[in-house]
C-alpha positions in Angstrom: -0.1 0.0 0.0 2.8 2.4 0.7 4.1 1.8 -2.8 0.8 2.3 -4.4 0.0 5.4 -2.4 3.5 7.0 -2.8 3.9 7.0 1.0 7.1 6.6 3.1 5.4 4.4 5.7 2.3 2.5 6.5 0.6 0.5 9.2 -2.1 -2.1 8.9 -5.0 -2.2 11.3 -7.8 -4.7 12.1 -10.6 -2.6 10.5 -11.0 0.7 8.5 -12.4 2.4 11.8 -9.5 1.1 13.9 -7.4 3.0 11.1 -9.3 6.1 11.5 -9.4 6.1 15.4 -5.7 5.4 15.5 -4.8 8.0 12.9 -6.7 10.6 15.2 -5.9 9.5 18.8 -2.3 8.6 17.9 -1.3 12.2 17.6 -4.0 14.0 20.0 -3.9 14.8 23.6 -6.3 16.3 26.1 -6.8 20.0 25.4 -6.3 19.6 21.6 -9.0 20.5 19.0 -9.8 18.8 15.7 -11.8 20.3 12.9 -13.6 17.7 10.8 -16.2 18.0 7.8 -19.8 17.5 8.8 -20.2 15.1 5.9 -18.7 11.9 7.4 -19.6 8.2 7.6 -21.6 7.7 10.7 -18.9 5.9 12.7 -16.3 8.5 11.8 -18.7 11.3 13.2 -19.2 9.2 16.4 -15.4 9.3 16.8 -15.3 13.0 16.4 -18.4 14.1 18.3 -18.7 11.5 21.1 -15.3 9.6 21.5 -12.7 12.4 21.2 -14.4 14.5 23.8 -14.2 11.7 26.4 -10.4 12.2 26.4 -10.7 16.0 26.5 -10.3 16.7 22.8 -12.7 19.2 21.3 -14.0 18.8 17.7 -15.7 21.3 15.4 -17.7 20.1 12.4 -17.7 22.3 9.4 -19.4 22.3 5.8 -16.5 20.5 4.1 -17.0 22.3 0.7 -16.4 25.6 2.3 -12.7 26.6 2.7 -14.0 29.8 4.7 -15.6 27.4 7.4 -12.3 25.4 7.8 -10.4 28.8 8.2 -12.9 30.1 10.6 -13.0 27.0 12.9 -9.1 27.0 13.7 -8.1 27.7 17.3 -4.7 28.0 18.7 -5.2 24.5 20.2 -6.1 23.0 16.7 -4.0 19.9 16.0 -5.9 17.8 13.2 -8.1 18.3 10.3 -10.1 15.3 9.3 -12.1 14.7 6.1 -13.3 12.2 3.4 -13.5 12.8 -0.2 -15.7 12.0 -2.0 -18.1 12.0 1.1 -20.2 9.0 2.2 -22.9 8.8 1.1 -23.7 12.3 -1.0 -20.3 12.1 -3.1 -19.4 15.7 -2.4 -15.8 16.7 -2.9 -13.6 18.6 -0.4 -10.9 20.6 -1.8 -8.0 18.7 -0.3 -5.1 21.2 -1.5 -7.2 24.0 -0.3 -7.8 22.4 3.2 -4.1 21.2 3.4 -3.0 24.8 3.0 -5.1 26.0 5.8 -3.9 23.2 8.0 -0.2 24.0 7.2 -0.8 27.6 8.0 -2.1 26.8 11.5 0.5 23.9 12.0 -2.4 21.1 12.0 -1.9 17.6 10.4 -4.4 16.8 7.7 -6.0 13.3 7.7 -7.9 12.1 4.6 -10.2 9.1 4.1 -9.7 8.0 0.6 -11.8 4.9 0.4 -14.3 6.2 -2.0 -11.8 7.5 -4.4 -9.3 4.5 -4.2 -5.5 5.0 -4.5 -6.0 4.8 -8.3 -8.1 8.0 -8.7 -6.9 10.3 -6.0 -3.7 11.0 -4.3 -4.2 13.0 -1.1 -0.5 13.0 0.0 0.5 14.8 -3.3 -2.4 17.3 -2.7 -0.7 18.2 0.6 -2.3 15.7 3.2 -0.2 14.4 6.0 -2.0 11.0 6.3 -4.2 8.9 4.4 -6.7 6.2 5.9 -8.5 3.3 4.2 -10.9 0.7 5.1 -9.1 -2.3 3.4 -12.5 -4.2 3.7 -13.7 -2.2 0.7 -11.9 -2.2 -2.6 -8.6 -3.5 -1.5 -10.2 -6.8 -0.5 -12.9 -6.5 -3.2 -14.8 -9.6 -2.4 -16.2 -9.1 1.0 -14.0 -11.7 2.7 -12.5 -10.0 5.5 -11.9 -6.7 7.4 -8.9 -4.5 7.5 -7.5 -0.9 7.5 -4.3 1.0 6.6 -2.8 4.3 7.7 -0.1 6.0 5.4 2.0 9.0 5.7 5.5 10.1 6.2 8.1 8.1 8.0 8.2 10.7 10.8 4.4 10.8 10.9 4.0 7.2 11.3 6.8 6.5 13.7 6.0 9.6 16.1 2.4 8.8 16.8 0.9 6.0 15.0 3.4 3.1 15.6 3.4 3.4 19.4 -0.2 3.8 19.6 -0.9 0.6 17.6 1.8 -1.3 19.5 0.3 -0.4 22.8 -3.4 -0.6 22.2 -3.5 -3.6 19.8 -5.8 -3.1 16.9 -3.8 -5.4 14.9 -4.3 -6.9 11.5 -4.3 -10.7 11.6 -1.8 -12.5 9.5 -4.5 -14.4 7.6 -6.3 -11.2 6.7 -3.1 -9.7 5.8 -2.5 -12.2 3.2 -6.1 -12.1 1.8 -5.8 -8.3 1.4 -2.4 -8.7 -0.4 -4.1 -11.0 -2.7 -6.7 -8.5 -3.2 -4.1 -5.8 -4.1 -2.8 -8.0 -6.9 -6.0 -7.2 -8.9 -6.9 -3.8 -7.5 -6.2 -1.8 -10.6 -8.1 -4.1 -12.8 -11.3 -4.3 -10.7 -11.4 -0.8 -9.9 -11.1 0.5 -13.5 -13.7 -1.9 -14.7 -16.1 -0.9 -11.8 -15.4 2.8 -12.6 -16.2 2.2 -16.2 -19.4 0.2 -15.1 -20.5 2.9 -12.8 -20.0 5.7 -15.5 -22.5 3.7 -17.8 -25.0 3.0 -15.0 -25.0 6.8 -13.9 -25.6 7.8 -17.5 -28.5 5.4 -17.7 -30.2 6.4 -14.5 -29.6 10.2 -14.7 -32.6 10.8 -16.9 -34.9 8.3 -15.4 -38.3 9.7 -14.4 -38.2 7.9 -11.0 -34.8 9.3 -10.0 -35.3 12.6 -8.4 -31.5 13.4 -8.5 -28.2 11.6 -9.3 -24.6 12.2 -8.1 -21.6 10.8 -9.6 -18.3 12.6 -9.7 -17.6 11.4 -13.3 -20.6 13.3 -14.8 -20.2 16.9 -16.0 -23.5 17.6 -13.9 -21.8 16.9 -10.7 -22.1 20.2 -8.5 -18.3 20.2 -8.3 -17.2 19.1 -11.7 -14.5 21.4 -11.9 -12.9 20.3 -8.7 -13.4 16.7 -9.8 -11.3 17.2 -12.8 -8.7 18.9 -10.8 -8.6 16.4 -7.9 -9.5 13.0 -9.2 -8.4 11.0 -12.2 -11.8 9.3 -12.5 -15.2 9.3 -10.9 -14.6 5.9 -9.2 -17.3 3.1 -8.3 -19.9 4.7 -6.2 -23.2 6.4 -7.3 -25.8 8.2 -5.1 -29.3 8.9 -6.1 -32.7 9.7 -4.7 -35.7 7.5 -5.5 -39.2 9.1 -5.8 -41.4 7.9 -2.9 -39.2 8.7 0.1 -38.2 5.7 2.3 -41.1 3.4 1.1 -40.1 4.0 -2.4 -36.5 3.3 -1.8 -37.3 0.0 0.1 -39.7 -1.1 -2.8 -36.7 -0.4 -5.4 -34.1 -2.2 -3.4 -36.3 -5.2 -2.7 -37.1 -5.6 -6.3 -33.5 -5.7 -7.4 -32.2 -9.2 -8.5 -28.6 -8.8 -9.5 -27.5 -6.0 -7.3 -27.4 -7.0 -3.6 -28.5 -5.0 -0.3 -25.5 -4.7 1.9 -23.7 -1.9 3.8 -20.4 -2.8 2.2 -18.9 -1.2 -0.8 -15.9 -1.7 -3.4 -17.0 -5.2 -3.9 -16.7 -7.2 -7.1 -20.5 -7.7 -6.6 -22.8 -4.5 -7.0 -24.2 -3.7 -3.6 -26.8 -1.0 -2.7 -27.7 0.5 0.9 -30.1 2.9 2.3 -28.0 5.2 4.5 -30.9 6.8 6.4 -31.6 3.4 8.0 -27.8 2.1 8.0 -24.8 3.9 7.8 -26.3 7.2 9.3 -29.2 5.7 11.2 -28.0 6.9 14.5 -28.5 10.5 13.6 -31.8 12.4 14.2 -33.8 13.3 11.3 -32.8 16.9 11.4 -29.0 16.1 11.4 -29.4 13.6 8.4 -31.3 16.3 6.4 -28.4 18.9 7.2 -26.2 16.1 5.7 -28.1 15.7 2.7 -29.2 12.2 3.7 -32.8 12.1 2.7 -35.3 9.2 3.2 -35.2 8.5 -0.6 -31.5 8.4 -1.0 -29.7 5.1 -1.9 -25.9 4.3 -2.3 -25.0 2.2 -5.1 -21.5 0.5 -5.3 -21.0 -0.8 -8.9 -19.4 -4.0 -9.4 -18.0 -6.2 -12.1 -21.1 -7.5 -13.8 -22.0 -6.5 -17.2 -23.2 -2.8 -17.3 -26.2 -3.8 -19.6 -27.3 -6.4 -17.0 -26.9 -4.0 -14.1 -28.9 -1.2 -15.9 -31.7 -3.7 -16.8 -31.8 -4.8 -13.1 -32.0 -1.1 -11.9 -34.6 -0.1 -14.5 -36.7 -3.0 -13.7 -36.6 -2.3 -9.8 -37.4 1.4 -10.5 -40.5 0.2 -12.5 -41.6 -1.7 -9.4 
């Protein structure tokens, strides 16, 4: 992973959330302050909002797409910036280079969750990030077999805070899972390229469907941040978010009618997977918080796999008809 990412050093963890938690707690102390994007995976927001404060570490959530909010949130005790881009599940982009510049100015370290973009299509370290984290459970494994995580950065960053934290607290990756994930890495470029091609075809087919209220895919020119996508990513990657007419009931009818695409919270798999974020990944948030994050009742997140795109489109259109 260090070679693929262009990092000086890396450490593996038992899960993606272990990687996220270690990347933060490994460099923070009581009295420190974290600035994080509001649009995060539910468990990542739990770490920022509920776990860190238990150790005397304050956090401020900002609109990740606004550089002005990142700048305004900085305090004298700010030590870490944390974001994911594209975001889960709305596929918003955060200007990594812009946020990195603000972090450098105030002496903070920038940690980027790069799971959705994959190491093929986005390189946060080259954009100024200090640390990149992955859930290896996703594209790196690619077949839903095991859990894992990776933390990457400079040798000084890894050895100063991350190595000792992992050694003393024990979120270790098992040898067998390490072997499985290494086997997954052998085919990562082939899989992700094909999945990205499939995702682009599926997004184009669904964009004009009358029962799709809105569709977000970073590879399309109608993405709200298309210019940033072109500047920051090499391709749109494998995830699509779209809102089905009929709210939660409509989304459930649609998902239950699928025959090829499977219902699962996982992503990056060789099989196409779909989930309803409002009742899974973001279920713990009250409705008003989900609404502020753009997680509506009709929103679904589709992870496009390796099936033939025509089969996927036929399956999705048939389920929308239901």
